[in-house]
PyMOL Python script that loads the backbone (N, CA, C, O; Angstrom):
from pymol import cmd

cmd.read_pdbstr("""\
ATOM      1  N   MET A   1      56.648 125.009 125.609  1.00  0.00           N
ATOM      2  CA  MET A   1      57.034 126.265 124.984  1.00  0.00           C
ATOM      3  C   MET A   1      58.544 126.490 125.161  1.00  0.00           C
ATOM      4  O   MET A   1      59.099 126.219 126.226  1.00  0.00           O
ATOM      5  N   PRO A   2      59.184 126.978 124.127  1.00  0.00           N
ATOM      6  CA  PRO A   2      60.596 127.331 124.271  1.00  0.00           C
ATOM      7  C   PRO A   2      60.708 128.636 125.052  1.00  0.00           C
ATOM      8  O   PRO A   2      59.751 129.405 125.146  1.00  0.00           O
ATOM      9  N   ARG A   3      61.886 128.869 125.608  1.00  0.00           N
ATOM     10  CA  ARG A   3      62.103 130.129 126.318  1.00  0.00           C
ATOM     11  C   ARG A   3      63.594 130.417 126.403  1.00  0.00           C
ATOM     12  O   ARG A   3      64.417 129.507 126.310  1.00  0.00           O
ATOM     13  N   PRO A   4      63.935 131.689 126.580  1.00  0.00           N
ATOM     14  CA  PRO A   4      65.350 132.016 126.761  1.00  0.00           C
ATOM     15  C   PRO A   4      65.856 131.357 128.043  1.00  0.00           C
ATOM     16  O   PRO A   4      65.153 131.345 129.053  1.00  0.00           O
ATOM     17  N   LYS A   5      67.066 130.814 128.008  1.00  0.00           N
ATOM     18  CA  LYS A   5      67.626 130.157 129.195  1.00  0.00           C
ATOM     19  C   LYS A   5      67.739 131.112 130.366  1.00  0.00           C
ATOM     20  O   LYS A   5      67.596 130.706 131.519  1.00  0.00           O
ATOM     21  N   SER A   6      67.996 132.379 130.078  1.00  0.00           N
ATOM     22  CA  SER A   6      68.146 133.376 131.148  1.00  0.00           C
ATOM     23  C   SER A   6      66.808 134.009 131.541  1.00  0.00           C
ATOM     24  O   SER A   6      66.772 134.868 132.422  1.00  0.00           O
ATOM     25  N   GLY A   7      65.722 133.601 130.907  1.00  0.00           N
ATOM     26  CA  GLY A   7      64.399 134.099 131.235  1.00  0.00           C
ATOM     27  C   GLY A   7      63.889 135.133 130.248  1.00  0.00           C
ATOM     28  O   GLY A   7      64.664 135.828 129.592  1.00  0.00           O
ATOM     29  N   LEU A   8      62.588 135.219 130.158  1.00  0.00           N
ATOM     30  CA  LEU A   8      61.940 136.152 129.238  1.00  0.00           C
ATOM     31  C   LEU A   8      62.241 137.604 129.613  1.00  0.00           C
ATOM     32  O   LEU A   8      62.366 138.462 128.740  1.00  0.00           O
ATOM     33  N   GLU A   9      62.358 137.876 130.922  1.00  0.00           N
ATOM     34  CA  GLU A   9      62.663 139.232 131.370  1.00  0.00           C
ATOM     35  C   GLU A   9      64.009 139.705 130.822  1.00  0.00           C
ATOM     36  O   GLU A   9      64.161 140.875 130.471  1.00  0.00           O
ATOM     37  N   THR A  10      64.970 138.809 130.748  1.00  0.00           N
ATOM     38  CA  THR A  10      66.282 139.146 130.212  1.00  0.00           C
ATOM     39  C   THR A  10      66.184 139.505 128.734  1.00  0.00           C
ATOM     40  O   THR A  10      66.833 140.448 128.281  1.00  0.00           O
ATOM     41  N   LEU A  11      65.387 138.769 127.986  1.00  0.00           N
ATOM     42  CA  LEU A  11      65.175 139.076 126.571  1.00  0.00           C
ATOM     43  C   LEU A  11      64.575 140.467 126.415  1.00  0.00           C
ATOM     44  O   LEU A  11      65.026 141.252 125.581  1.00  0.00           O
ATOM     45  N   ILE A  12      63.567 140.770 127.211  1.00  0.00           N
ATOM     46  CA  ILE A  12      62.908 142.075 127.140  1.00  0.00           C
ATOM     47  C   ILE A  12      63.883 143.196 127.494  1.00  0.00           C
ATOM     48  O   ILE A  12      63.918 144.222 126.814  1.00  0.00           O
ATOM     49  N   LYS A  13      64.668 143.014 128.542  1.00  0.00           N
ATOM     50  CA  LYS A  13      65.666 144.030 128.930  1.00  0.00           C
ATOM     51  C   LYS A  13      66.701 144.223 127.835  1.00  0.00           C
ATOM     52  O   LYS A  13      67.084 145.352 127.529  1.00  0.00           O
ATOM     53  N   GLN A  14      67.152 143.132 127.249  1.00  0.00           N
ATOM     54  CA  GLN A  14      68.160 143.213 126.188  1.00  0.00           C
ATOM     55  C   GLN A  14      67.610 143.942 124.963  1.00  0.00           C
ATOM     56  O   GLN A  14      68.317 144.740 124.347  1.00  0.00           O
ATOM     57  N   LEU A  15      66.361 143.674 124.612  1.00  0.00           N
ATOM     58  CA  LEU A  15      65.742 144.376 123.489  1.00  0.00           C
ATOM     59  C   LEU A  15      65.636 145.872 123.797  1.00  0.00           C
ATOM     60  O   LEU A  15      65.907 146.704 122.931  1.00  0.00           O
ATOM     61  N   SER A  16      65.246 146.214 125.019  1.00  0.00           N
ATOM     62  CA  SER A  16      65.124 147.623 125.412  1.00  0.00           C
ATOM     63  C   SER A  16      66.452 148.357 125.319  1.00  0.00           C
ATOM     64  O   SER A  16      66.511 149.509 124.888  1.00  0.00           O
ATOM     65  N   LYS A  17      67.516 147.675 125.727  1.00  0.00           N
ATOM     66  CA  LYS A  17      68.850 148.293 125.694  1.00  0.00           C
ATOM     67  C   LYS A  17      69.399 148.417 124.285  1.00  0.00           C
ATOM     68  O   LYS A  17      70.125 149.366 123.988  1.00  0.00           O
ATOM     69  N   THR A  18      69.070 147.485 123.421  1.00  0.00           N
ATOM     70  CA  THR A  18      69.717 147.365 122.123  1.00  0.00           C
ATOM     71  C   THR A  18      69.038 148.147 121.009  1.00  0.00           C
ATOM     72  O   THR A  18      69.716 148.775 120.196  1.00  0.00           O
ATOM     73  N   ILE A  19      67.715 148.120 120.958  1.00  0.00           N
ATOM     74  CA  ILE A  19      67.006 148.718 119.826  1.00  0.00           C
ATOM     75  C   ILE A  19      67.156 150.240 119.849  1.00  0.00           C
ATOM     76  O   ILE A  19      66.851 150.895 120.846  1.00  0.00           O
ATOM     77  N   ARG A  20      67.626 150.776 118.747  1.00  0.00           N
ATOM     78  CA  ARG A  20      67.859 152.212 118.607  1.00  0.00           C
ATOM     79  C   ARG A  20      67.185 152.745 117.347  1.00  0.00           C
ATOM     80  O   ARG A  20      67.116 152.076 116.316  1.00  0.00           O
ATOM     81  N   PHE A  21      66.692 153.973 117.471  1.00  0.00           N
ATOM     82  CA  PHE A  21      66.159 154.694 116.322  1.00  0.00           C
ATOM     83  C   PHE A  21      67.320 155.359 115.610  1.00  0.00           C
ATOM     84  O   PHE A  21      68.055 156.126 116.231  1.00  0.00           O
ATOM     85  N   PRO A  22      67.506 155.092 114.340  1.00  0.00           N
ATOM     86  CA  PRO A  22      68.492 155.878 113.588  1.00  0.00           C
ATOM     87  C   PRO A  22      68.003 157.329 113.509  1.00  0.00           C
ATOM     88  O   PRO A  22      66.796 157.575 113.513  1.00  0.00           O
ATOM     89  N   ALA A  23      68.913 158.266 113.440  1.00  0.00           N
ATOM     90  CA  ALA A  23      68.561 159.686 113.371  1.00  0.00           C
ATOM     91  C   ALA A  23      67.561 159.931 112.241  1.00  0.00           C
ATOM     92  O   ALA A  23      67.740 159.451 111.122  1.00  0.00           O
ATOM     93  N   GLY A  24      66.509 160.682 112.553  1.00  0.00           N
ATOM     94  CA  GLY A  24      65.520 161.035 111.543  1.00  0.00           C
ATOM     95  C   GLY A  24      64.529 159.949 111.196  1.00  0.00           C
ATOM     96  O   GLY A  24      63.794 160.085 110.218  1.00  0.00           O
ATOM     97  N   GLU A  25      64.483 158.871 111.966  1.00  0.00           N
ATOM     98  CA  GLU A  25      63.594 157.752 111.639  1.00  0.00           C
ATOM     99  C   GLU A  25      62.457 157.585 112.650  1.00  0.00           C
ATOM    100  O   GLU A  25      61.838 156.522 112.697  1.00  0.00           O
ATOM    101  N   ALA A  26      62.170 158.604 113.458  1.00  0.00           N
ATOM    102  CA  ALA A  26      61.156 158.485 114.510  1.00  0.00           C
ATOM    103  C   ALA A  26      59.753 158.198 113.974  1.00  0.00           C
ATOM    104  O   ALA A  26      58.914 157.682 114.713  1.00  0.00           O
ATOM    105  N   GLU A  27      59.482 158.516 112.721  1.00  0.00           N
ATOM    106  CA  GLU A  27      58.148 158.268 112.172  1.00  0.00           C
ATOM    107  C   GLU A  27      57.841 156.782 112.032  1.00  0.00           C
ATOM    108  O   GLU A  27      56.713 156.409 111.712  1.00  0.00           O
ATOM    109  N   TYR A  28      58.824 155.945 112.267  1.00  0.00           N
ATOM    110  CA  TYR A  28      58.618 154.508 112.108  1.00  0.00           C
ATOM    111  C   TYR A  28      58.210 153.800 113.391  1.00  0.00           C
ATOM    112  O   TYR A  28      58.228 152.570 113.445  1.00  0.00           O
ATOM    113  N   GLU A  29      57.845 154.547 114.422  1.00  0.00           N
ATOM    114  CA  GLU A  29      57.448 153.855 115.636  1.00  0.00           C
ATOM    115  C   GLU A  29      56.172 153.060 115.381  1.00  0.00           C
ATOM    116  O   GLU A  29      55.389 153.386 114.490  1.00  0.00           O
ATOM    117  N   GLY A  30      55.979 152.023 116.170  1.00  0.00           N
ATOM    118  CA  GLY A  30      54.822 151.150 115.999  1.00  0.00           C
ATOM    119  C   GLY A  30      55.157 149.748 116.448  1.00  0.00           C
ATOM    120  O   GLY A  30      56.053 149.558 117.271  1.00  0.00           O
ATOM    121  N   ARG A  31      54.461 148.774 115.928  1.00  0.00           N
ATOM    122  CA  ARG A  31      54.660 147.386 116.333  1.00  0.00           C
ATOM    123  C   ARG A  31      55.430 146.627 115.265  1.00  0.00           C
ATOM    124  O   ARG A  31      55.086 146.643 114.084  1.00  0.00           O
ATOM    125  N   VAL A  32      56.481 145.962 115.722  1.00  0.00           N
ATOM    126  CA  VAL A  32      57.253 145.067 114.864  1.00  0.00           C
ATOM    127  C   VAL A  32      56.875 143.649 115.272  1.00  0.00           C
ATOM    128  O   VAL A  32      56.809 143.338 116.462  1.00  0.00           O
ATOM    129  N   ILE A  33      56.630 142.802 114.302  1.00  0.00           N
ATOM    130  CA  ILE A  33      56.347 141.400 114.604  1.00  0.00           C
ATOM    131  C   ILE A  33      57.290 140.552 113.770  1.00  0.00           C
ATOM    132  O   ILE A  33      57.313 140.635 112.542  1.00  0.00           O
ATOM    133  N   VAL A  34      58.066 139.735 114.468  1.00  0.00           N
ATOM    134  CA  VAL A  34      58.987 138.825 113.794  1.00  0.00           C
ATOM    135  C   VAL A  34      58.659 137.402 114.232  1.00  0.00           C
ATOM    136  O   VAL A  34      58.054 137.181 115.281  1.00  0.00           O
ATOM    137  N   ALA A  35      59.065 136.457 113.419  1.00  0.00           N
ATOM    138  CA  ALA A  35      58.888 135.042 113.745  1.00  0.00           C
ATOM    139  C   ALA A  35      60.179 134.318 113.391  1.00  0.00           C
ATOM    140  O   ALA A  35      60.914 134.726 112.491  1.00  0.00           O
ATOM    141  N   PHE A  36      60.435 133.248 114.109  1.00  0.00           N
ATOM    142  CA  PHE A  36      61.630 132.447 113.861  1.00  0.00           C
ATOM    143  C   PHE A  36      61.406 131.064 114.438  1.00  0.00           C
ATOM    144  O   PHE A  36      60.548 130.864 115.297  1.00  0.00           O
ATOM    145  N   VAL A  37      62.180 130.124 113.962  1.00  0.00           N
ATOM    146  CA  VAL A  37      62.081 128.748 114.449  1.00  0.00           C
ATOM    147  C   VAL A  37      63.188 128.530 115.479  1.00  0.00           C
ATOM    148  O   VAL A  37      64.358 128.820 115.233  1.00  0.00           O
ATOM    149  N   ILE A  38      62.789 128.017 116.629  1.00  0.00           N
ATOM    150  CA  ILE A  38      63.763 127.592 117.628  1.00  0.00           C
ATOM    151  C   ILE A  38      63.920 126.086 117.421  1.00  0.00           C
ATOM    152  O   ILE A  38      63.009 125.300 117.682  1.00  0.00           O
ATOM    153  N   GLU A  39      65.096 125.718 116.949  1.00  0.00           N
ATOM    154  CA  GLU A  39      65.374 124.316 116.621  1.00  0.00           C
ATOM    155  C   GLU A  39      65.565 123.485 117.903  1.00  0.00           C
ATOM    156  O   GLU A  39      65.764 124.052 118.977  1.00  0.00           O
ATOM    157  N   PRO A  40      65.507 122.153 117.797  1.00  0.00           N
ATOM    158  CA  PRO A  40      65.690 121.297 118.971  1.00  0.00           C
ATOM    159  C   PRO A  40      67.028 121.516 119.690  1.00  0.00           C
ATOM    160  O   PRO A  40      67.147 121.221 120.879  1.00  0.00           O
ATOM    161  N   ASN A  41      68.028 122.030 118.973  1.00  0.00           N
ATOM    162  CA  ASN A  41      69.322 122.294 119.615  1.00  0.00           C
ATOM    163  C   ASN A  41      69.390 123.695 120.225  1.00  0.00           C
ATOM    164  O   ASN A  41      70.430 124.090 120.754  1.00  0.00           O
ATOM    165  N   GLY A  42      68.272 124.458 120.154  1.00  0.00           N
ATOM    166  CA  GLY A  42      68.213 125.795 120.735  1.00  0.00           C
ATOM    167  C   GLY A  42      68.668 126.909 119.803  1.00  0.00           C
ATOM    168  O   GLY A  42      68.636 128.081 120.179  1.00  0.00           O
ATOM    169  N   LYS A  43      69.090 126.560 118.597  1.00  0.00           N
ATOM    170  CA  LYS A  43      69.530 127.572 117.633  1.00  0.00           C
ATOM    171  C   LYS A  43      68.326 128.188 116.916  1.00  0.00           C
ATOM    172  O   LYS A  43      67.246 127.601 116.841  1.00  0.00           O
ATOM    173  N   ILE A  44      68.559 129.402 116.393  1.00  0.00           N
ATOM    174  CA  ILE A  44      67.511 130.140 115.686  1.00  0.00           C
ATOM    175  C   ILE A  44      67.654 129.921 114.184  1.00  0.00           C
ATOM    176  O   ILE A  44      68.761 129.946 113.645  1.00  0.00           O
ATOM    177  N   ASP A  45      66.528 129.708 113.519  1.00  0.00           N
ATOM    178  CA  ASP A  45      66.526 129.474 112.079  1.00  0.00           C
ATOM    179  C   ASP A  45      65.237 130.065 111.506  1.00  0.00           C
ATOM    180  O   ASP A  45      64.316 130.390 112.256  1.00  0.00           O
ATOM    181  N   GLY A  46      65.170 130.201 110.203  1.00  0.00           N
ATOM    182  CA  GLY A  46      63.937 130.591 109.527  1.00  0.00           C
ATOM    183  C   GLY A  46      63.385 131.935 109.949  1.00  0.00           C
ATOM    184  O   GLY A  46      62.193 132.047 110.232  1.00  0.00           O
ATOM    185  N   GLU A  47      64.217 132.950 109.997  1.00  0.00           N
ATOM    186  CA  GLU A  47      63.771 134.287 110.402  1.00  0.00           C
ATOM    187  C   GLU A  47      62.762 134.844 109.402  1.00  0.00           C
ATOM    188  O   GLU A  47      62.958 134.761 108.190  1.00  0.00           O
ATOM    189  N   ARG A  48      61.682 135.413 109.932  1.00  0.00           N
ATOM    190  CA  ARG A  48      60.655 136.023 109.084  1.00  0.00           C
ATOM    191  C   ARG A  48      60.230 137.346 109.698  1.00  0.00           C
ATOM    192  O   ARG A  48      60.078 137.458 110.915  1.00  0.00           O
ATOM    193  N   VAL A  49      60.040 138.334 108.857  1.00  0.00           N
ATOM    194  CA  VAL A  49      59.494 139.609 109.299  1.00  0.00           C
ATOM    195  C   VAL A  49      58.023 139.620 108.911  1.00  0.00           C
ATOM    196  O   VAL A  49      57.688 139.539 107.729  1.00  0.00           O
ATOM    197  N   ILE A  50      57.156 139.719 109.895  1.00  0.00           N
ATOM    198  CA  ILE A  50      55.717 139.727 109.634  1.00  0.00           C
ATOM    199  C   ILE A  50      55.217 141.163 109.502  1.00  0.00           C
ATOM    200  O   ILE A  50      54.398 141.473 108.637  1.00  0.00           O
ATOM    201  N   ARG A  51      55.722 142.025 110.369  1.00  0.00           N
ATOM    202  CA  ARG A  51      55.335 143.441 110.319  1.00  0.00           C
ATOM    203  C   ARG A  51      56.519 144.290 110.733  1.00  0.00           C
ATOM    204  O   ARG A  51      57.193 144.005 111.723  1.00  0.00           O
ATOM    205  N   GLU A  52      56.762 145.332 109.964  1.00  0.00           N
ATOM    206  CA  GLU A  52      57.907 146.220 110.217  1.00  0.00           C
ATOM    207  C   GLU A  52      57.502 147.643 109.831  1.00  0.00           C
ATOM    208  O   GLU A  52      57.253 147.906 108.655  1.00  0.00           O
ATOM    209  N   PRO A  53      57.429 148.579 110.808  1.00  0.00           N
ATOM    210  CA  PRO A  53      57.017 149.952 110.494  1.00  0.00           C
ATOM    211  C   PRO A  53      57.904 150.645 109.458  1.00  0.00           C
ATOM    212  O   PRO A  53      57.437 151.537 108.750  1.00  0.00           O
ATOM    213  N   SER A  54      59.161 150.252 109.358  1.00  0.00           N
ATOM    214  CA  SER A  54      60.059 150.893 108.391  1.00  0.00           C
ATOM    215  C   SER A  54      60.031 150.207 107.031  1.00  0.00           C
ATOM    216  O   SER A  54      60.831 150.531 106.154  1.00  0.00           O
ATOM    217  N   GLY A  55      59.115 149.261 106.855  1.00  0.00           N
ATOM    218  CA  GLY A  55      58.974 148.590 105.561  1.00  0.00           C
ATOM    219  C   GLY A  55      60.218 147.813 105.159  1.00  0.00           C
ATOM    220  O   GLY A  55      60.782 147.068 105.960  1.00  0.00           O
ATOM    221  N   ASP A  56      60.641 147.992 103.916  1.00  0.00           N
ATOM    222  CA  ASP A  56      61.783 147.247 103.384  1.00  0.00           C
ATOM    223  C   ASP A  56      63.108 147.605 104.044  1.00  0.00           C
ATOM    224  O   ASP A  56      64.075 146.854 103.923  1.00  0.00           O
ATOM    225  N   LYS A  57      63.172 148.728 104.734  1.00  0.00           N
ATOM    226  CA  LYS A  57      64.416 149.103 105.431  1.00  0.00           C
ATOM    227  C   LYS A  57      64.729 148.118 106.560  1.00  0.00           C
ATOM    228  O   LYS A  57      65.895 147.888 106.881  1.00  0.00           O
ATOM    229  N   GLN A  58      63.696 147.543 107.153  1.00  0.00           N
ATOM    230  CA  GLN A  58      63.816 146.582 108.248  1.00  0.00           C
ATOM    231  C   GLN A  58      64.774 147.065 109.344  1.00  0.00           C
ATOM    232  O   GLN A  58      65.617 146.313 109.834  1.00  0.00           O
ATOM    233  N   ILE A  59      64.620 148.315 109.705  1.00  0.00           N
ATOM    234  CA  ILE A  59      65.486 148.930 110.715  1.00  0.00           C
ATOM    235  C   ILE A  59      65.425 148.173 112.038  1.00  0.00           C
ATOM    236  O   ILE A  59      66.461 147.885 112.637  1.00  0.00           O
ATOM    237  N   PHE A  60      64.231 147.853 112.491  1.00  0.00           N
ATOM    238  CA  PHE A  60      64.072 147.277 113.824  1.00  0.00           C
ATOM    239  C   PHE A  60      64.147 145.759 113.825  1.00  0.00           C
ATOM    240  O   PHE A  60      64.692 145.174 114.761  1.00  0.00           O
ATOM    241  N   SER A  61      63.610 145.107 112.795  1.00  0.00           N
ATOM    242  CA  SER A  61      63.641 143.647 112.781  1.00  0.00           C
ATOM    243  C   SER A  61      65.076 143.130 112.751  1.00  0.00           C
ATOM    244  O   SER A  61      65.370 142.106 113.368  1.00  0.00           O
ATOM    245  N   LYS A  62      65.965 143.810 112.055  1.00  0.00           N
ATOM    246  CA  LYS A  62      67.378 143.393 112.045  1.00  0.00           C
ATOM    247  C   LYS A  62      67.962 143.456 113.439  1.00  0.00           C
ATOM    248  O   LYS A  62      68.692 142.555 113.851  1.00  0.00           O
ATOM    249  N   GLN A  63      67.644 144.524 114.176  1.00  0.00           N
ATOM    250  CA  GLN A  63      68.147 144.663 115.538  1.00  0.00           C
ATOM    251  C   GLN A  63      67.559 143.589 116.461  1.00  0.00           C
ATOM    252  O   GLN A  63      68.254 143.043 117.318  1.00  0.00           O
ATOM    253  N   ILE A  64      66.282 143.300 116.271  1.00  0.00           N
ATOM    254  CA  ILE A  64      65.621 142.281 117.086  1.00  0.00           C
ATOM    255  C   ILE A  64      66.261 140.916 116.842  1.00  0.00           C
ATOM    256  O   ILE A  64      66.534 140.182 117.792  1.00  0.00           O
ATOM    257  N   PHE A  65      66.501 140.571 115.576  1.00  0.00           N
ATOM    258  CA  PHE A  65      67.105 139.272 115.276  1.00  0.00           C
ATOM    259  C   PHE A  65      68.516 139.159 115.853  1.00  0.00           C
ATOM    260  O   PHE A  65      68.919 138.073 116.271  1.00  0.00           O
ATOM    261  N   GLU A  66      69.271 140.251 115.884  1.00  0.00           N
ATOM    262  CA  GLU A  66      70.598 140.212 116.494  1.00  0.00           C
ATOM    263  C   GLU A  66      70.500 139.823 117.962  1.00  0.00           C
ATOM    264  O   GLU A  66      71.281 139.002 118.442  1.00  0.00           O
ATOM    265  N   VAL A  67      69.539 140.413 118.680  1.00  0.00           N
ATOM    266  CA  VAL A  67      69.347 140.102 120.093  1.00  0.00           C
ATOM    267  C   VAL A  67      68.884 138.660 120.265  1.00  0.00           C
ATOM    268  O   VAL A  67      69.422 137.926 121.093  1.00  0.00           O
ATOM    269  N   VAL A  68      67.891 138.259 119.486  1.00  0.00           N
ATOM    270  CA  VAL A  68      67.325 136.911 119.591  1.00  0.00           C
ATOM    271  C   VAL A  68      68.418 135.852 119.365  1.00  0.00           C
ATOM    272  O   VAL A  68      68.465 134.845 120.072  1.00  0.00           O
ATOM    273  N   LYS A  69      69.279 136.083 118.392  1.00  0.00           N
ATOM    274  CA  LYS A  69      70.343 135.122 118.093  1.00  0.00           C
ATOM    275  C   LYS A  69      71.435 135.110 119.158  1.00  0.00           C
ATOM    276  O   LYS A  69      72.131 134.107 119.315  1.00  0.00           O
ATOM    277  N   SER A  70      71.595 136.205 119.886  1.00  0.00           N
ATOM    278  CA  SER A  70      72.650 136.274 120.904  1.00  0.00           C
ATOM    279  C   SER A  70      72.262 135.562 122.194  1.00  0.00           C
ATOM    280  O   SER A  70      73.112 135.323 123.051  1.00  0.00           O
ATOM    281  N   ILE A  71      70.996 135.226 122.333  1.00  0.00           N
ATOM    282  CA  ILE A  71      70.489 134.586 123.551  1.00  0.00           C
ATOM    283  C   ILE A  71      70.416 133.076 123.361  1.00  0.00           C
ATOM    284  O   ILE A  71      70.061 132.589 122.288  1.00  0.00           O
ATOM    285  N   LYS A  72      70.756 132.345 124.416  1.00  0.00           N
ATOM    286  CA  LYS A  72      70.623 130.885 124.369  1.00  0.00           C
ATOM    287  C   LYS A  72      69.184 130.522 124.715  1.00  0.00           C
ATOM    288  O   LYS A  72      68.590 131.062 125.647  1.00  0.00           O
ATOM    289  N   TRP A  73      68.644 129.591 123.934  1.00  0.00           N
ATOM    290  CA  TRP A  73      67.243 129.207 124.077  1.00  0.00           C
ATOM    291  C   TRP A  73      67.100 127.766 124.544  1.00  0.00           C
ATOM    292  O   TRP A  73      67.864 126.887 124.146  1.00  0.00           O
ATOM    293  N   LYS A  74      66.097 127.541 125.405  1.00  0.00           N
ATOM    294  CA  LYS A  74      65.675 126.185 125.747  1.00  0.00           C
ATOM    295  C   LYS A  74      64.613 125.814 124.720  1.00  0.00           C
ATOM    296  O   LYS A  74      63.638 126.548 124.554  1.00  0.00           O
ATOM    297  N   PRO A  75      64.780 124.698 124.033  1.00  0.00           N
ATOM    298  CA  PRO A  75      63.815 124.342 122.983  1.00  0.00           C
ATOM    299  C   PRO A  75      62.474 123.885 123.552  1.00  0.00           C
ATOM    300  O   PRO A  75      62.358 123.549 124.731  1.00  0.00           O
ATOM    301  N   ALA A  76      61.475 123.881 122.684  1.00  0.00           N
ATOM    302  CA  ALA A  76      60.169 123.338 123.046  1.00  0.00           C
ATOM    303  C   ALA A  76      60.299 121.827 123.167  1.00  0.00           C
ATOM    304  O   ALA A  76      61.151 121.206 122.531  1.00  0.00           O
ATOM    305  N   LYS A  77      59.448 121.255 123.984  1.00  0.00           N
ATOM    306  CA  LYS A  77      59.461 119.797 124.135  1.00  0.00           C
ATOM    307  C   LYS A  77      58.053 119.260 123.950  1.00  0.00           C
ATOM    308  O   LYS A  77      57.059 119.854 124.367  1.00  0.00           O
ATOM    309  N   ARG A  78      58.023 118.118 123.309  1.00  0.00           N
ATOM    310  CA  ARG A  78      56.755 117.399 123.139  1.00  0.00           C
ATOM    311  C   ARG A  78      57.008 115.957 123.527  1.00  0.00           C
ATOM    312  O   ARG A  78      57.887 115.301 122.968  1.00  0.00           O
ATOM    313  N   ASN A  79      56.248 115.468 124.473  1.00  0.00           N
ATOM    314  CA  ASN A  79      56.429 114.112 124.995  1.00  0.00           C
ATOM    315  C   ASN A  79      57.873 113.885 125.442  1.00  0.00           C
ATOM    316  O   ASN A  79      58.437 112.807 125.251  1.00  0.00           O
ATOM    317  N   GLY A  80      58.459 114.925 126.040  1.00  0.00           N
ATOM    318  CA  GLY A  80      59.810 114.815 126.575  1.00  0.00           C
ATOM    319  C   GLY A  80      60.921 114.960 125.548  1.00  0.00           C
ATOM    320  O   GLY A  80      62.095 114.893 125.910  1.00  0.00           O
ATOM    321  N   LYS A  81      60.590 115.155 124.295  1.00  0.00           N
ATOM    322  CA  LYS A  81      61.591 115.264 123.230  1.00  0.00           C
ATOM    323  C   LYS A  81      61.615 116.683 122.673  1.00  0.00           C
ATOM    324  O   LYS A  81      60.563 117.265 122.411  1.00  0.00           O
ATOM    325  N   ALA A  82      62.818 117.244 122.489  1.00  0.00           N
ATOM    326  CA  ALA A  82      62.963 118.587 121.926  1.00  0.00           C
ATOM    327  C   ALA A  82      62.474 118.590 120.482  1.00  0.00           C
ATOM    328  O   ALA A  82      62.804 117.700 119.699  1.00  0.00           O
ATOM    329  N   VAL A  83      61.676 119.612 120.140  1.00  0.00           N
ATOM    330  CA  VAL A  83      61.099 119.723 118.800  1.00  0.00           C
ATOM    331  C   VAL A  83      61.245 121.161 118.292  1.00  0.00           C
ATOM    332  O   VAL A  83      61.379 122.088 119.091  1.00  0.00           O
ATOM    333  N   PRO A  84      61.221 121.353 116.958  1.00  0.00           N
ATOM    334  CA  PRO A  84      61.239 122.718 116.417  1.00  0.00           C
ATOM    335  C   PRO A  84      59.953 123.457 116.803  1.00  0.00           C
ATOM    336  O   PRO A  84      58.897 122.845 116.962  1.00  0.00           O
ATOM    337  N   PHE A  85      60.060 124.767 116.948  1.00  0.00           N
ATOM    338  CA  PHE A  85      58.903 125.570 117.349  1.00  0.00           C
ATOM    339  C   PHE A  85      58.963 126.917 116.661  1.00  0.00           C
ATOM    340  O   PHE A  85      59.980 127.609 116.718  1.00  0.00           O
ATOM    341  N   LEU A  86      57.862 127.292 116.003  1.00  0.00           N
ATOM    342  CA  LEU A  86      57.767 128.606 115.366  1.00  0.00           C
ATOM    343  C   LEU A  86      57.347 129.608 116.436  1.00  0.00           C
ATOM    344  O   LEU A  86      56.236 129.543 116.961  1.00  0.00           O
ATOM    345  N   TYR A  87      58.244 130.532 116.751  1.00  0.00           N
ATOM    346  CA  TYR A  87      58.043 131.514 117.818  1.00  0.00           C
ATOM    347  C   TYR A  87      57.750 132.869 117.184  1.00  0.00           C
ATOM    348  O   TYR A  87      58.511 133.334 116.335  1.00  0.00           O
ATOM    349  N   THR A  88      56.668 133.497 117.586  1.00  0.00           N
ATOM    350  CA  THR A  88      56.310 134.823 117.088  1.00  0.00           C
ATOM    351  C   THR A  88      56.554 135.825 118.208  1.00  0.00           C
ATOM    352  O   THR A  88      56.089 135.643 119.333  1.00  0.00           O
ATOM    353  N   LEU A  89      57.288 136.881 117.885  1.00  0.00           N
ATOM    354  CA  LEU A  89      57.670 137.872 118.882  1.00  0.00           C
ATOM    355  C   LEU A  89      57.213 139.261 118.454  1.00  0.00           C
ATOM    356  O   LEU A  89      57.762 139.823 117.506  1.00  0.00           O
ATOM    357  N   PRO A  90      56.204 139.831 119.145  1.00  0.00           N
ATOM    358  CA  PRO A  90      55.813 141.212 118.866  1.00  0.00           C
ATOM    359  C   PRO A  90      56.613 142.163 119.752  1.00  0.00           C
ATOM    360  O   PRO A  90      56.812 141.902 120.938  1.00  0.00           O
ATOM    361  N   VAL A  91      57.069 143.270 119.163  1.00  0.00           N
ATOM    362  CA  VAL A  91      57.825 144.277 119.907  1.00  0.00           C
ATOM    363  C   VAL A  91      57.253 145.632 119.550  1.00  0.00           C
ATOM    364  O   VAL A  91      57.148 145.973 118.371  1.00  0.00           O
ATOM    365  N   THR A  92      56.880 146.414 120.562  1.00  0.00           N
ATOM    366  CA  THR A  92      56.361 147.756 120.325  1.00  0.00           C
ATOM    367  C   THR A  92      57.511 148.744 120.366  1.00  0.00           C
ATOM    368  O   THR A  92      58.270 148.794 121.334  1.00  0.00           O
ATOM    369  N   ILE A  93      57.630 149.528 119.304  1.00  0.00           N
ATOM    370  CA  ILE A  93      58.680 150.535 119.185  1.00  0.00           C
ATOM    371  C   ILE A  93      58.043 151.890 119.451  1.00  0.00           C
ATOM    372  O   ILE A  93      57.121 152.305 118.747  1.00  0.00           O
ATOM    373  N   ASP A  94      58.546 152.580 120.481  1.00  0.00           N
ATOM    374  CA  ASP A  94      57.992 153.874 120.876  1.00  0.00           C
ATOM    375  C   ASP A  94      59.143 154.842 121.097  1.00  0.00           C
ATOM    376  O   ASP A  94      60.037 154.579 121.902  1.00  0.00           O
ATOM    377  N   VAL A  95      59.122 155.956 120.388  1.00  0.00           N
ATOM    378  CA  VAL A  95      60.205 156.920 120.491  1.00  0.00           C
ATOM    379  C   VAL A  95      60.235 157.566 121.879  1.00  0.00           C
ATOM    380  O   VAL A  95      61.287 158.045 122.302  1.00  0.00           O
ATOM    381  N   GLY A  96      59.129 157.591 122.583  1.00  0.00           N
ATOM    382  CA  GLY A  96      59.092 158.070 123.957  1.00  0.00           C
ATOM    383  C   GLY A  96      59.591 159.489 124.144  1.00  0.00           C
ATOM    384  O   GLY A  96      60.403 159.743 125.034  1.00  0.00           O
ATOM    385  N   GLU A  97      59.131 160.403 123.337  1.00  0.00           N
ATOM    386  CA  GLU A  97      59.615 161.786 123.397  1.00  0.00           C
ATOM    387  C   GLU A  97      59.259 162.439 124.676  1.00  0.00           C
ATOM    388  O   GLU A  97      59.592 163.605 124.887  1.00  0.00           O
TER     389      GLU A  97
END
""", "prot")
cmd.dss("prot")
cmd.show_as("cartoon", "prot")
cmd.util.cbc("prot")
cmd.orient("prot")
């Protein structure tokens, strides 16, 4: 399995710090699911939005992809060789009033 070089906890903390609700958009809380390919060189490619509470606005998925791309990734390995891997990332968005 691929993973962030700094650890999964770092990814979660970075997402918590970065994701913001634009003013007046609290009704869009819910689960965002994005997918992307982690290439053998650790770069991110093939971004896909599977579920986004804000629909076509993609308020949260854009923010998530910014964080995901800013992190260095260790690629998946198969038989000792780095291979592409489709990674699915669910993120729960809660306004926490």
